[in-house]
N, C-alpha and C positions, 0 to 999 in steps of 0.2 A: 166611221171609226171615231172613237172618242179622242178628245184633245190631248189627253195625257199620252196615249199610245202614239199619236201623230208626232208629238214632241220627241219621243224616243226614236222614231223612224227618221226624223229629220236630222238627227245628230249622229247617225251611224258613222259617217266619215271621220268623226273626231275621236273615235275609240280604237284602241289597239285590239286586234283579234286575238283571242286566247287559244283557240283551237281551230282545226281545219274545217270540220263540219259536224253537224249533229242531225240525226234522223228521228222522227216521231212516227210511230205506227199506232193508229187509233182504232180500237174495236168498239163494240156497243157500250161497254162500260165507261167510255169517254163521253158519251152523250146522256146516258140514263140519269145521272145526278142533276142534270140541268134542264132537260126537256120533260116536264111532268106537270100534272095538275093534281088536284086533291085526290083523284081516284086512280089515275093512270100515269105510268111513266113510259117513255118511248123505249121499248125493249123488244126483244125477239118474241116474247110471249104476247105483248099487246098487239104487235103486228100480226101474229098468228090469229088472235081473236078477231081482228079486223076482217079477215077473209070470210067470217061467218056473220058479219054485221049487215043485216038487211038494208038498213038505212043508207050506208055507204054504197053498197052495190046499186041501190035504186038510183042514186045521184049519178054514178058513173055510167050506168046503162042508159039513163036518159040522155046524157051527153053523147053517148055512142050513137043511139038511134036518131038523135037530132042531127048529127053529122053525116049519117048514112043517107046517100041519095035514094029516092024512091025506086029507082031502076036497079039498084044493087040488092041482090038477094043474099043477105048475110044476117039473118035473124038470130037473136040470142034471147032466150027466155030464162029468167033468173031461176025459176023452179028447176030447170034442167041442170044449171050450174050448181045450185045448192045441193041437189041430189048427188052429183058427181063428187063435189067437195066432201060431202058427208061420208060417202063410201071410202074415199081416199083417207079421210081422217080415221076411220075405223081401222084401216090397215096400218097406218103409221103409229097410232096410239099404243099399240101393243109392244112397241120397242122404246125403251127408256130414252135412247139418244135421239129419237125422232119425235117424241111426244111434245105437244105444245110448241112446235117449231114450224114456222111458215116455210122454211126452205125445202124440206122433204115434200110438203104438199105441192109447192110450185113445181118442183122437179117432176113429180108424177103427173101433175096436171098438164105440163108441157107435152109429155109423152102421149097421154091418152088423147089430148085434143088434136095433136098432129095426126093420130090415127083416124079420129072421127072426122077430120076435115077432108080426108082423102076419099074419093069415090071408088078408087081401085088401088091395088098395091103399087101401080105405076106412078101414083101421085104422092106417095109418101115423101115428106120433106126431110125426114131424119131416119137414119138406118135403124134406130132402136124400134121404130114403129113396126118393123117386120116381125118382131117377136109376137105381136098380137095375132098374127096369122096362125100361130101354132096352137094357142089355147082359145078359150071362149072369147068371142069377139065382143068388144064393148058396145058396139052399135045395137046389140040386142036389147040392152038396157036403156040406152040414151037416144038413139036415132029415131025411135018411135015418137019422140017428143017434138016440140015445135022449133027447137034450135036446129038449123040446117048445117050442112057441111061447111059452108063458108063462114057461118057464125062461129062454129067451134074453132076455126082458125085464129080468131081474135080473142077468144076467152083468156088465154094466158097473158096477153098484153093488158087486158082489163083487170085481171087479178093483180097484176103489178100496180096498176093505177089505184086500186083499192088500198094497197099498202101505202102508196104515195099520199092518198087522201088522208089516211090516218096520221101520217107523219106531219103533213101540213096543218091538220086540225090541232094537233098537240102543240106545234110551234106557235100557231096563232093564238092559242089559249093562254100563253104566258103573259102575265101582267107586264106592263111597260117597264116598271121598276126592276123586275127580275131580268127582263131582256137587257136592260142597260147594264145591270151588274155583271151578268155572265159574259156579255160582249167585252166589257172592260177587263174582266179577269183574264180571258183568253188573249185579248189584244196585248195586255201588259206582259203576260208570261212569254208569249212568242216574240213580242217586241224586244224583251230583254235578251232572248236567245240571239236575235239578229245583231244586237250590240256586241255579243261575246263570241260569235262564230262567223267564220267566213261564208258558210253556206248552211242554211236551215231548210230542211225538207220534211213536210208533213204528208203522210199518206193515210187517208181515212177510208175505212171500210163502210162508213155510215152514209146513208142517203140524205140525212137531214141538213138543214141550213146552218147549223151552229158555227162551224169553222169558217165557212165563206162569209157569213154575216159579221163575224168578229174581226176578220182580217182584211176584208175588201175596203176599197176607198182610194181616192186619188193619190194619197201619200203612202199607200201600202207598198212595201218592197216585194210582196209575194205575187207570184204568177200562179194562176189556177189552171194553166194549160190551154187557155182560150184567149183570143185576141181581145184587147181592151175595148176597141170600138165596135159598135153594133154592126152586124148581128152577132158579134162575139163567137166567131167560128173557132173550132179546135185548131190549134197551131202546134206543129211538131217543134218549131223553134222555141215557142214559149215553154213547152214542156221540158225540152232537153237542154236548152241553152241558158235558161234563167238561173240566176244566182240562188234565189229562195223560191220554193214552190210549196203549194198546198193542193194536193191532187186527190180526187175522189175515185179511188181505184175500183170500186164496185158500182159506180154510177152515182147519180144525184137527182134530187127532185127537180132541179133546174135544167137537166140535160134534155135536148131535143135531138134525137138521132136523125142524121141525114147522110146516109152512106158513110164515106170516110171523113166527112167534115161536119160533125155534129155541132150544134150551137148551144150556148148557155143563155138562159133567160132568168133574170132576177125576180120576175113576178112568177111565183111557182104555180099559182092557179092558171095563169096564162100559158105557162109551159105545158101544163097538163092538157089544157084545151087544144093547144097546137098539136100535141102528139095524137090526140084522139081524132081531130079533124084530118090530120095528115095521113091517117090510115086510108082514107078514101080519095084524097086529092094528090097523094104521092109526095107530099112535102115532108113526111117523116118516115124513116125506115121502120118496117115492122119486123124485120128479122136480119140476122147476120148469117154468114155461111162459113162453116168450118169443115173439118174432115168427116164428121158424122152427118153433115147436111145442114139444115137450117137450125137456128137457135133464136129464141125470143128474148134473149138477154141483150137488149139494146141500150136503153137509157138506165137500166137497173139490172145488175148481175146478181142472180140468186140461183138456188138449186145446187145440184152437185155436178154440173157440167161446166163449171166456171172457166176452166182452162180453154175451152173452145172460143170464148169471147176474147182471149188475149192474142188471137191471130189477126185482129184488125184494130184500127185506131178508133177511139183514143186509148183503148186499154193496152194495146201493144206498146205504145209509147210510154204509158204510165208505168208498166212493169219494167221497161228498160231503164227509166229514170230511177225507179226503186233499186234496181240491181246496181246501177252506177253509184247511187247515193250511199248505200250501206257498204259498198266496197271501199269507198273513199273516206267514209266518216270515221270519227273517233269514238262515237257513242251512239247506240240505238236505244231509244226509250219506247217500250211497248206499254200502251195505256188501255186498260179495259178490254183486252182481247183474250179470248179463250184459247188462242193458238190452235184452232181446229181446222184452219185452212192450210192444207199441206203445200199448196203451190207457193205460199209465202214463206212457210217454215223452212223449206229447202234452201231458199236464198239466204235466210238468216243463219242457218247452220253453216253455210259456206263462209259467210262473213266472219263468224267467230273463229274460224280456222286460219284466217289471214291477218297477221299482224296483231298488235295489242289492242284489240277491239273490246269495248265495254258495253254491257247490256244492263239496262234497268227495267224491271218488270213491275208495273203498277197495277195492283188489284185492290178490291175492297174487302176488308174484314173489320167487324165491329169489335174493337179491342175493349171498349167500355162495357160491352155485354158479357164478354167471356175472354179469358186469357188465351192468347194464341199458342197452339201446340202443333208444330209442323208434322210430327209423327201421326197425330190423330187426323189432321187435315188430309194427308195422303192416304192413310189406311181406310178412312171412311169416304173417300172420294167426294169431299165437299167441293164447292165451286173453286176454291183455291187449290184443293188437292187435285182436281181434274186438270186445272191449268198446268200445274207442275208436272203431272204425269204426261200430258201432251208435250211439255217442254223437254222432258227427259227422253221421250220416245222419238221425237222428230228434230230436235234442235241441238241439245247438248246434254251428254250424260255426265252426271256428277254424283259423288257419294255424299250422303248427308249423315251417315251413321256416326261419324267421328265428332260432329259438331252441332248436332240437333239442339242440345241445351244452350249453346252459345247463340244460335239463331233465334230460339225462343226468347231468351233473355233480351237480346238486342231489339227484337220486334216489339216486345211488350213494354220496353222502356222508351223507345224512340220512334217506332213505327217502321223501321227498315233494318235490313241485315244483309250480310254477305253470304251468298249461297255457294259461290265458287270463286276462283281467282278473278274472273272477269264478269261475274253476274251478281246483281243486287236485287233484292225483293223489297218493295215498298207496299204496305198493306192498308194504308189509310184512304185509298181511293183517289179518283181523279180530282175532285174538288179540293181536297186538302193538299194534293200534290201541286196543283196550280197556285193555290193560296200561299203555300210555303215558299214556292218560287226560289228554291235553292238547290239546284242539281249538284252544285259543287260539293255540298256536304255528303251526298250519297256517293258520288264518284271518289271521294277521299278514302272510302273504306275498301276500294278495289285496287 
């Protein structure tokens, strides 16, 4: 942590708290502006393309076969995996909401691989696999190849490691000057919030290192839900009793799943190696168990069965802290999220119905390129329009017909506007929001 941020943290006790608590909910748009190189940004689309990257798969599979004891029959051939991913991509690409998105691919890959890993219907790990018994069986296309039953069992885990590899690659590609700048920007912003609020809670849907790297350190007041001392095991107390938290509610590149006590590893390449080796020596959990059976959402939650993962720790504790946090807070700030995860939206909706809660939604719109028009954004279902549609459908219904012109005028002049009595929209994106570092001015219009 940089010295300026440490100075803020060390003087917390000298300041009078202005409000009870504040909560931040971070989606992909909270990382995209910061983790990028000349050609690629860390985004849903870039992670989708990573699943078809032969080079990344080659590295991950080499680590897998290196870790696999000779006596274990769990062979995986990339040609088989590539063929299956290609077929699944053909299916998902015809639907606009699933195209160029890694989540539907992983969701379907989990189902097919569970079926292919079973030698009979009695060995299905997940109830969804029984559906394959009704229609054409996938093994006719894939089991004639060199990947065996046990190999297919681990393909979903390795697909997640491919996504992790791309995330780590982009993070490591950042110049040191950029890393220093973005860490200081985040450290100061959240440090200022600690000075002004009794409790600050950050919930990130992202797997990348940005928030952790920006806020960790001996002087940091934030708990990440893990013990400070090695081996940094998950702690219910750290998650639920800490004053300030930064929690990775869909997993993290540093998580190492170990039943109910996963660990956190600061060296992300080492964490990945431990997860892959742990498949065979039993030091890393390869699945969790829910109502539907097994799930491969361990260190990273993706696909469309996310709720199954919240039946066990650390994710059960993370969701409990999120519920507690927004029930008690004065303000929720949503940064860069499309609000497409209904399991979080329902909790936010309940929050807005209790007390005088305020909500700030931060999105990106290029005002310099084109004047903002809320009516057009919603009617044409642009990125901003889809977000607001999701918001109205699952969180809060509000009418814009009477004040669209006011919203447009305010946004085009200053970058933010009041959408409803307790809801504000900020359109200049995460980086400008952090740089402005003045939530008070936005809250003042609510």
